[in-house]
N, C-alpha and C positions, 0 to 999 in steps of 0.2 A: 335473750330474745332470739327467736327463730327467724330465719329468712325464708321468704317465698318469692319466687320469680313467676311473673305472669306475662303472657304474650297478648298484646292488644292490636287490633287493626289500627291503621293510621288515624282514622276518624275518631276512635275512642281515645287514643293517646293524645290527640289534639284537644279533645274535650277535657280530659283530665288536666292537661297542662293549663288550659284556660281557667279551669276551676281553681287550681292551685294559685294562680296569679290573682284572680278576681276576688277570691274569698280569704286571701291572706294565709294560706297554708305554707309551711316551710318547705314541703316536698310532696311529691306524689304519694309517697308512702304514708305520710301524715293524713292526706286526704282519704286514702283508701281505708286506713285504720278508723277514721271518723265515720266513714260510710258503714263499716262493719259494726261499730259500736251502735250506731243508730238502728241498724237492722236487728241487732240483738235486743235493743230496747223495744222495737216494734213487735218482735216476736213474743217478748215477755208480756207486753201489754195485750196482745191478741190472746195469749193463753189465759191471762187473768180475766179478760172480757168473756171468753168462752166458759170459764169456770163459773163466773157470775151469772151468765145467761142460763146455765143449766142448774143453778141452785134455786132453792125455794126462797121466795122473798120474805123478809122478816116483817115488813110492814108495807102498806100500799105507798106507791110513789105519787102521792097527791100534792096539792098545793101546800098543805101543812108540813109535809115531809121536806119539801124543798125550802120552805121558810126556815125550818130548824137547821137544815144544812147550811143555808146562807148565814144564819146567826153564828153557827159554829165556825165557819170560815172567817167571819168578821172578828170573832174573839181571838182566833189563832193568829190572824194578821196583825192585830193590835199588840200581841205579845212580842212580836219581833222588833 
C-alpha cells in the first residue's frame, strides 16, 4: 500500500476527526479511503447514467415496463 500525506486547515482536520469518532472509523486514513471509494462509485454510476441517457431505448418506460421490472425484482429478492 502506498502512502499519501495531505495538509488540511484546522477546520477540516477537526471535521475529519469528528467524523472518525462519530461514524466509527478506526482512523482518519480509513475515513478518507471510504470517501475515495464512494467518489469512485459515484463517478462510475454517473458514467453509466450518461451512457444510458445517450443510448436508444429498447422499449418505452411506461407503466407496463415498470410492472415487469417490479416483478423481476420481486423474483430476484425471493431467491435470496
